[in-house]
C-alpha positions in Angstrom: -6.8 -1.6 3.3 -3.6 -1.7 5.4 -1.9 1.5 4.8 1.2 3.8 6.2 2.3 7.4 5.9 4.4 10.0 6.1 4.6 13.3 5.3 5.0 13.3 1.7 3.7 9.1 1.5 1.1 7.1 1.5 1.0 3.3 0.8 -1.8 1.2 1.0 -1.2 -2.6 1.4 -3.3 -5.4 1.6 -3.3 -8.3 4.0 -5.9 -11.8 3.4 -6.9 -12.4 6.5 -8.1 -15.6 5.1 -4.9 -16.9 4.6 -4.3 -17.0 7.4 -1.4 -13.8 7.8 -1.9 -10.8 10.3 -0.1 -8.5 9.1 3.1 -6.5 10.6 1.7 -7.9 13.8 3.3 -11.1 12.2 5.8 -9.5 10.5 3.9 -10.9 7.5 5.0 -8.9 4.0 1.5 -7.3 3.0 2.1 -6.9 -0.7 2.1 -2.5 -1.8 -0.6 -2.1 -3.3 -0.7 1.7 -4.4 2.5 4.4 -3.4 0.8 7.5 -3.3 3.4 10.5 -3.2 3.6 14.4 -3.5 6.2 15.7 -5.1 8.8 18.6 -4.2 6.0 21.3 -6.7 3.3 19.5 -4.4 1.7 17.4 -7.8 0.4 13.7 -6.3 2.1 10.7 -7.6 0.2 7.6 -8.2 2.4 4.6 -9.1 1.0 1.0 -9.7 2.5 -2.2 -8.9 2.1 -5.5 -10.2 -0.7 -6.2 -7.5 -3.1 -2.4 -7.7 -5.4 -4.2 -10.8 -6.2 -8.0 -8.3 -7.1 -5.3 -5.2 -8.5 -1.9 -6.7 -11.4 -2.7 -8.9 
């Protein structure tokens, strides 16, 4: 699972190497699997996408 983050957000995406994609190395968009963000009150929010159940069991 690939990840990118900043101070208050983590984005998890999936790259399927069997399909020949290299993600950011060849500018192939990777499906966003889960977005985790911290609200101003410190609470963590986990946002699922249409790809969450497919890649996270």
